[in-house]
Steps between C-alpha positions, in 0.01 A plus 500: 500500500447226758584569861779296656295400803220359285699300245400136482756244603580193294203268536345687791313802626632852506786582735275733699264211567773258602723732702246731662628807315267794473464728203690828525292796618355712224621850433299770675247665274216749508392649830781337699759650267336843529491470880867407520613784274278740694661379823845555353400850385364594845811367671724684255317832538487475878866401517596786270304750709654380828849501347446857377379605846813356664735649240325836528553502877865393474606708201276800559293446184145631477235260632200399295199680646227252597197556719485276804212296350709422190798416720284259707368336181855465374608342830203263487573405138866441585408281799251299294758466223755367748254250648384376158860494381598286797213258441587481132868445578417208731270352237763534227764348728275198559436469126875520436560224753239280331655574160842408642357174632354424157836578336676268746249226421563551126876488562462173688288359218769601251769347720295181515477499120877540479553210740261287296679579174839422654372176655349397165825584324705297747254208473541506123877473541460183706723634779572294808387636836852624581542657155163674539609645838826622352319645198259689725789645699664606173179673389492680835853629432712298742859411413617139495681549832184641659291215358747246640485663844118518495464138389780370723695350208836554341552770238613230257167322539309821429726566201422151360127549559511844336675350198229233479229769513673701226541189283134397539383856432737526203652824629857598582451672835282658763425814295371295206296278733328801656453657158333185372265489802405868463445447128261212577321717755451791260411302189 
């Protein structure tokens, strides 16, 4: 299956080449996977031991007998686990931010494609400039009164322009107009 960020565009290079998108990071494998799961195991064991020690002191439960050398090794392992866990958390947070930035870029590209489809559709209807403005406001969900206020015209004028848009698009209302545009976008 082709990756979204490497699909070729119509008549041009891949999106990743034209938009500066990077490929998604690969899944961790091999030694890195083993290290991470080992780190999780050490953190879990150390956390479990410390929790048991606290509960034993509070509830009067028997403590786990450990020699001081083992206790020091456990403390050291827990400290190293916390440090590595912190470093890993920062790294994952940065990767998540980069992934979010890539998703936002993809969303903008999709929004640009939608705008292009709508502009092409309106151009094919041979709408006047005013009708195109009114049609865009309708697609964005504004009522005729809101469109009139935004454009500084009378509601009757917007109503007449809306009727002209519907007639040229061969639809009976705003819902059908939007449906037709979405249909053109998806097909």
